[in-house]
Each structure stands twice: as C-alpha cells, then as structure tokens.
C-alpha positions as CSV (number, residue, x, y, z in Angstrom):
1,M,79.2,53.3,79.1
2,T,77.4,52.0,76.2
3,R,73.9,51.8,77.8
4,S,74.8,56.0,78.2
5,K,74.9,56.1,74.7
6,I,72.5,54.6,73.7
7,A,70.0,56.0,76.6
8,R,71.1,59.4,74.4
9,P,68.7,60.5,72.1
10,A,69.9,61.4,68.2
11,M,70.6,64.6,67.5
12,A,68.0,66.4,64.9
13,P,69.8,67.2,61.3
14,W,68.6,71.1,62.0
15,P,72.0,72.6,63.5
16,L,74.0,70.7,60.1
17,V,72.7,74.3,58.2
18,M,75.7,75.9,59.2
19,L,77.9,73.7,56.9
20,A,76.7,75.9,54.2
21,A,77.7,79.1,55.5
22,P,81.1,79.7,54.6
23,L,79.7,79.5,50.9
24,L,77.9,83.0,51.5
25,P,79.5,86.5,53.2
26,F,80.7,86.4,56.5
27,A,81.6,89.6,56.7
28,T,81.6,93.2,55.0
29,L,84.5,95.8,55.6
30,D,84.3,99.0,53.7
31,G,81.5,97.6,51.4
32,T,83.6,94.1,50.5
33,A,82.3,91.5,51.1
34,L,84.6,88.9,53.1
35,Y,84.4,85.2,52.7
36,L,85.0,82.9,55.9
37,P,89.0,81.8,55.0
38,Q,89.5,85.4,54.8
39,I,89.0,86.2,58.6
40,P,91.3,83.6,60.1
41,A,90.0,84.0,63.6
42,A,86.5,83.6,63.3
43,L,87.3,80.7,59.9
44,G,89.1,79.2,63.9
45,L,85.8,79.7,65.9
46,F,83.6,78.2,63.1
47,A,86.1,74.8,63.2
48,L,85.7,74.6,66.6
49,T,82.3,74.4,66.5
50,V,81.8,71.8,63.7
51,A,84.6,69.9,65.5
52,T,82.4,69.2,68.5
53,I,79.3,68.9,67.0
54,L,81.7,65.8,65.2
55,A,82.7,64.6,68.1
56,R,79.6,65.0,70.4
57,R,79.5,61.3,71.0
58,L,82.6,60.5,72.7
59,P,81.4,61.7,76.1
60,A,80.1,58.6,78.0
61,S,77.4,61.0,79.7
62,A,74.5,63.7,78.6
63,L,76.2,66.5,80.7
64,G,79.5,65.6,78.7
65,E,77.8,65.4,75.2
66,A,75.8,68.9,76.7
67,L,79.3,70.6,77.8
68,L,81.0,69.5,74.6
69,L,78.4,71.3,72.5
70,L,78.0,74.1,74.4
71,T,81.6,75.0,73.9
72,G,80.9,74.8,70.1
73,V,77.8,77.4,70.8
74,A,79.7,79.8,72.6
75,A,82.4,79.7,69.5
76,A,79.6,80.2,67.3
77,Y,77.9,82.7,69.7
78,A,81.3,84.7,70.1
79,T,82.2,85.1,66.2
80,P,79.9,88.2,65.3
81,L,81.2,90.0,68.3
82,L,84.7,89.6,67.5
83,L,84.0,90.9,64.1
84,L,81.8,93.6,65.6
85,S,84.9,94.8,67.6
86,Q,87.0,94.8,64.7
87,G,84.8,96.8,62.6
88,H,83.4,94.9,60.4
89,A,79.4,94.8,59.2
90,L,77.1,92.3,59.4
91,A,73.8,92.9,58.1
92,Q,74.9,91.4,54.7
93,A,76.6,88.6,56.2
94,G,74.5,85.9,55.1
95,G,76.5,82.8,56.3
96,L,77.6,84.4,59.9
97,W,73.7,84.4,60.4
98,L,73.1,80.7,58.9
99,S,75.8,79.9,61.4
100,M,74.0,81.8,64.0
101,A,71.2,80.0,63.1
102,G,72.9,76.4,63.4
103,A,74.3,77.4,66.7
104,T,70.9,78.0,68.1
105,L,69.7,74.6,67.1
106,L,72.3,73.2,68.2
107,L,71.4,75.4,71.6
108,W,68.2,73.4,72.1
109,R,69.8,70.2,71.5
110,V,71.9,71.2,74.9
111,L,69.2,72.9,76.5
112,A,67.1,69.5,75.9
113,L,70.1,67.1,77.2
114,L,70.5,68.9,80.6
115,A,66.5,69.0,80.7
116,G,67.6,65.1,81.3
117,V,69.9,65.7,84.2
118,S,69.4,65.2,87.3
119,G,71.0,66.8,90.1
120,P,72.3,70.9,90.4
121,A,73.5,71.0,86.5
122,R,69.7,70.8,85.2
123,L,69.3,74.2,86.7
124,A,71.8,75.4,84.2
125,G,69.0,75.1,81.2
126,P,67.0,77.9,82.1
127,A,70.4,80.3,83.0
128,L,72.1,79.3,79.4
129,F,68.5,80.2,77.8
130,G,68.3,83.6,79.5
131,L,71.9,84.6,78.7
132,A,71.2,83.1,74.9
133,L,68.6,85.9,74.9
134,V,70.6,88.6,75.8
135,M,74.1,87.4,73.9
136,L,71.1,86.8,70.3
137,W,69.6,90.3,71.4
138,E,73.3,92.1,71.4
139,I,74.2,90.4,68.2
140,L,71.1,91.3,66.2
141,T,70.7,95.4,67.5
142,R,74.2,95.8,66.8
143,G,74.7,93.7,63.6
144,F,71.6,95.0,62.4
145,H,72.4,99.1,63.3
146,V,69.1,98.4,65.2
147,P,68.9,102.6,66.4
148,T,68.9,102.7,70.1
149,I,65.6,104.8,70.1
150,L,64.0,102.1,69.5
151,L,65.7,98.9,71.3
152,P,69.2,99.7,72.8
153,P,71.4,96.6,72.9
154,P,72.4,94.9,76.6
155,S,76.0,96.1,76.8
156,L,74.4,100.2,76.4
157,V,71.8,99.0,79.1
158,L,74.3,97.4,81.5
159,T,76.6,101.1,80.8
160,A,72.8,103.1,81.9
161,F,72.9,100.9,84.8
162,A,75.9,101.8,85.8
163,A,75.8,105.1,85.4
164,N,72.8,105.3,87.3
165,A,73.0,103.1,90.1
166,A,72.7,105.5,93.3
167,D,69.2,107.2,91.5
168,L,68.3,102.6,90.6
169,W,68.5,102.5,94.0
170,D,66.4,105.2,95.6
171,D,64.3,104.3,92.9
172,F,64.1,100.9,94.0
173,R,64.0,101.4,98.3
174,Q,60.7,103.9,97.4
175,T,59.1,101.7,94.7
176,V,59.8,98.2,96.4
177,L,60.8,99.1,99.5
178,T,58.4,101.3,100.7
179,S,55.4,101.3,98.8
180,V,55.3,97.6,97.1
181,L,56.1,95.9,100.6
182,R,53.6,97.6,102.2
183,G,51.0,97.6,99.7
184,Y,51.3,93.9,99.3
185,L,50.7,93.0,102.9
186,I,48.1,94.7,103.7
187,G,45.9,93.6,100.3
188,C,47.3,90.0,101.1
189,G,46.7,90.0,104.6
190,A,43.4,91.5,104.6
191,G,42.2,89.4,101.5
192,F,42.9,86.2,103.8
193,L,41.4,87.5,106.8
194,V,38.1,88.8,104.7
195,A,38.1,84.7,103.0
196,I,37.9,83.5,106.5
197,L,35.1,85.9,107.9
198,A,33.2,84.9,104.0
199,D,33.6,81.2,105.0
200,R,32.2,81.2,108.3
201,V,29.6,83.6,107.4
202,P,28.3,82.2,103.7
203,F,26.2,85.1,102.2
204,L,29.6,87.1,102.5
205,A,31.0,84.8,100.1
206,R,28.3,85.2,97.6
207,G,28.4,88.5,97.8
208,L,31.9,89.3,97.7
209,L,32.8,87.2,94.7
210,P,30.8,89.3,92.4
211,L,32.8,91.8,93.3
212,G,36.0,90.2,92.8
213,N,35.1,89.7,89.3
214,L,33.9,93.3,89.2
215,A,37.0,94.5,90.8
216,S,39.4,92.5,88.4
217,A,37.8,93.8,85.2
218,V,38.9,97.5,86.4
219,P,41.8,98.8,84.6
220,V,45.1,100.0,86.9
221,V,45.3,102.9,84.5
222,G,41.6,103.8,85.9
223,I,42.0,103.5,90.0
224,A,45.4,104.9,90.1
225,P,44.9,108.6,89.5
226,I,41.7,108.3,91.9
227,M,43.8,106.8,94.6
228,V,46.6,109.6,93.9
229,M,43.8,112.3,94.5
230,W,42.7,110.4,97.1
231,F,46.3,109.8,99.2
232,G,48.4,112.1,98.3
233,F,51.5,111.6,96.2
234,D,53.3,109.6,98.2
235,W,53.8,105.8,98.6
236,Q,50.1,106.1,100.5
237,S,48.4,106.0,96.9
238,K,51.1,103.4,95.5
239,A,49.8,101.2,98.4
240,A,46.2,101.7,98.1
241,V,46.0,100.8,94.3
242,I,48.0,97.5,95.1
243,V,45.8,97.3,98.1
244,V,42.7,96.9,95.4
245,M,45.0,94.7,93.1
246,T,45.8,92.4,95.2
247,F,43.1,92.1,98.3
248,F,40.6,89.9,95.5
249,P,43.2,87.6,94.1
250,M,43.9,86.7,97.9
251,L,41.0,86.3,99.0
252,I,39.7,84.4,96.1
253,N,42.4,82.0,96.4
254,T,41.8,81.5,100.0
255,L,38.3,80.6,99.6
256,A,38.4,78.2,96.9
257,G,41.7,76.8,99.4
258,L,39.4,76.3,102.5
259,Q,37.1,74.4,100.2
260,S,39.6,71.8,99.0
261,A,39.4,69.9,102.1
262,E,37.7,66.3,101.1
263,R,34.2,65.3,103.0
264,I,35.8,62.4,104.4
265,Q,38.8,64.3,105.9
266,L,35.9,66.4,107.5
267,D,33.9,63.6,108.5
268,L,36.8,62.4,110.0
269,M,37.1,65.6,112.1
270,R,33.7,66.4,113.5
271,S,34.1,62.2,114.8
272,Y,36.9,63.5,116.6
273,G,34.4,66.4,118.3
274,A,36.6,69.4,117.0
275,G,35.0,72.3,116.1
276,Y,34.9,74.7,113.3
277,W,38.7,76.8,114.8
278,R,40.3,73.7,115.2
279,T,39.1,72.0,112.0
280,L,40.5,75.7,110.1
281,A,44.0,75.0,111.8
282,M,44.2,71.4,112.0
283,L,42.7,70.7,108.7
284,R,41.5,73.2,106.1
285,L,44.5,75.8,106.4
286,P,47.0,73.2,105.7
287,C,44.9,71.7,102.9
288,A,44.6,75.5,101.7
289,L,48.8,75.6,101.3
290,P,49.0,75.2,98.0
291,F,46.0,77.7,96.6
292,L,47.7,80.6,99.5
293,F,50.7,80.2,98.0
294,N,49.4,80.9,94.6
295,G,47.8,83.9,95.4
296,L,50.5,85.3,97.1
297,K,53.1,84.8,94.1
298,I,50.1,86.1,91.7
299,N,50.0,89.1,93.8
300,S,53.8,89.3,94.0
301,T,53.9,90.3,90.4
302,L,50.7,92.8,90.1
303,A,52.1,94.3,93.7
304,L,54.9,95.6,91.5
305,I,53.0,96.6,88.0
306,G,50.2,98.3,90.5
307,A,52.9,100.3,91.9
308,I,54.7,101.4,88.8
309,V,52.2,102.5,87.3
310,A,50.4,104.3,89.3
311,E,53.4,106.2,89.8
312,F,53.0,107.6,86.3
313,F,50.2,109.1,87.6
314,G,51.9,111.3,90.9
315,T,54.5,110.6,92.8
316,P,57.8,112.2,94.6
317,V,60.9,113.0,92.2
318,V,62.0,109.2,92.5
319,G,60.8,106.0,92.1
320,M,60.4,103.1,89.2
321,G,57.6,104.2,87.2
322,F,58.6,107.8,88.4
323,R,62.2,107.4,85.9
324,I,60.2,105.4,82.9
325,S,58.0,108.2,82.3
326,T,60.7,111.0,82.5
327,Q,63.4,109.3,80.8
328,V,61.3,108.2,77.7
329,A,60.0,111.7,77.5
330,R,64.1,112.5,77.2
331,M,64.4,109.5,74.8
332,N,67.0,107.8,77.6
333,L,65.9,104.3,76.7
334,D,69.4,103.0,77.9
335,V,67.6,104.3,81.2
336,V,64.6,103.4,81.1
337,W,65.9,99.4,79.7
338,A,67.8,99.8,82.6
339,T,65.1,100.0,84.8
340,I,62.8,97.9,83.3
341,A,65.6,95.3,83.8
342,V,65.7,96.0,87.5
343,A,62.0,95.5,87.7
344,A,62.4,92.5,86.1
345,L,64.6,91.0,88.4
346,T,63.0,92.1,91.7
347,G,59.6,90.6,90.2
348,S,61.2,86.9,89.3
349,L,63.0,87.3,92.6
350,L,59.8,87.7,94.5
351,Y,58.2,84.9,93.0
352,G,61.5,82.4,92.5
353,A,61.1,83.5,96.6
354,L,57.8,82.2,97.4
355,A,57.7,79.7,95.2
356,L,60.8,78.5,97.3
357,A,59.1,78.9,100.2
358,E,56.3,77.1,98.8
359,R,58.3,73.8,98.0
360,H,59.4,74.1,101.7
361,V,56.3,74.6,103.0
362,T,54.1,72.1,101.3
363,A,56.2,69.4,100.5
364,W,53.9,67.0,102.5
365,H,50.9,67.5,100.1
366,P,49.9,65.7,97.4
367,S,49.5,68.1,94.9
368,F,53.0,68.8,95.5
369,R,54.4,65.5,95.4
370,K,52.4,64.9,91.8
371,R,55.0,67.5,90.3
C-alpha cells in the first residue's frame, strides 16, 4: 500500500485556485449578485469537490484516487447546470467560472492517473475527455447566452437529432452506405492493384508518383462539380469523387509498403528459389500491411469528406451534404450540427474499426510490437 501511494506523482497546486471562488459572485438573479453561501445546493456541491481534493490520498491506488477526484469534478460540472435550471444568470458569476477552471485542472489530474492504469480502466480516459468537452460546450454556450445561430448547445443538437432521426437516417444511408462504401472500395482496390502493377513494371511507378502528388493538390471543390456533370446527380458522381481522392493515397502507401522488405529477407527468398509472385505473397505483402492499413485509415476519412462536399454540388433530395447546405440556408443550425455529429461519429467508427483490424492482423509485425 505504501509503495502504491509513493508511486503516484504529486498533484500540482493549480486546481486549488477554486478555493478563491467563494470570494466572488457565484450567480446573479434579477440583477442581484449571489455568493456561494446564499445558494445551498451550489455550496453543497462545492464542498463535495473540496472534500475529494482533501481526501485524494486516502485510496490505496491511482485508480481509487482517480475515481474519488472524478466525483469532485462531476459535482463542479453539475453546479452551473443546476443554477441554469433554477433561472440564475451566470455571465457575471466570476466565482463559478473560477471554480470551473479549478475543476477542469482537476480533471487533468484524473486523466493523468487513468493514463497510468493498466487494463480496461485506461480506456475511460478518452471517453471522459470527450464528455468533458461536451459538458463545457453546454455550460459555456448556455452560461454566456451564445446565440444558437453561432453555436447551439449540445442539448439543442440532441433535441434536433431526435426530432429529425428519420431524415438523418436517410442521409446516412444515401451518403455512407450508398456512396462512401462503393467509392471507398473501388478507390482503395484500384490503388492497391495499380500499385502491384507499378511495382512489377518500375517505369509505371516513376510516372504515377508525380501524378499522385498532382492529384493530391487538386481541391475536392474543383473536381466535385466536374464529376457531377459527368456522372449525374446520383451516387455515381459522389463515388467518382471518392475514387479520385482515395486512389493515390492507397497507391503511394502500397508502393512504400512493398519497398519495406529488408534486403536480407529478399536474398533469403531468392536462395529458396522463390519467384516474384511467391515473394510478393509470402514476404512483401505481409511486410506492407502497416502501410496498407495506414492508407485505408487515411482514406476512411477522405471518402466521407469527399462524398459530403460532392453533395453540395448536386444530389437527390437526401444526403448529409444536401442536409447541411439546405439547413444552413434556413438557419437551422441545430440540424446542421446534428448532421455534423453523425458524420463525425461515422468517421470515428470507421477509423476505429480499421485500427482494431490492424491490431489483430499486424500484431506480429515489428513496428506494431514497438508501440
């Protein structure tokens, strides 16, 4: 137990800045400043946060300290939401914002402790960080009365998500399941096959790599209207944009991966009498797997961006890009942010699924074992 306590690093004093919060107003009501002792509920939550800081050394492990401090952070973050629900104004509440600053610094301590914990508990750190950002977004936009036309709070976005769930599902199906998946598979597959051909015929590689650099410099807003004119307003034009965006990243990563096999390994395959295709299948492609997954992960986000941007220039009356462009024109920014949230979640899930597949497929690779 003693060793566990000593192993934990000392906490920086910055979260203690919240101890000065009771000296400043914690809220205003009808223009009257209210201090912490005048708001019993806020006083109780503040006392809970301070108590967790004072008792943080009592748990025997870093995980126990993190959970204890997290209770204090949750109490501090709940305070402004409670005050807002009671009709208090927070824009002039210097004490409350000072308390929130201390709680955010305390959250930094929690995340640092969780980063050093082994096992599934370590995964809680990124989730807590994302949740804290959403809560701060909610508190700041409502506390400072930010116009919804500029930045709606997450609660309003969630309400718009629920009210427009059917439309958002249709948009997801049109953009992701119809356009993105088809364009992604065609673009990545074509890039991979052409890379194999260019590796077999070296002069093709010397000619295609400059074209790849040129294509990567062409903005998607430049090629999207051309593809719409060529292939029409349906999914074919969006898939064409995705193919252009994903072809060369996959080509370049595959070529780099095929060149990653070491000379001694190639000499060993030659000593066994292995030809080009056997060496490719048994040595060079396995060595190229990290590069292949790198290209696939890059393209997973490029494909989604390309499809959404292409829908700005012409699409059936459905799709994420169509929804964003039309709702911005109507000033329905909550629906726009709900669509952006769907796109961000989709891109994160695609990237995460590929990263998980890479972990299982390339666990044997030296580059993966070094992580």
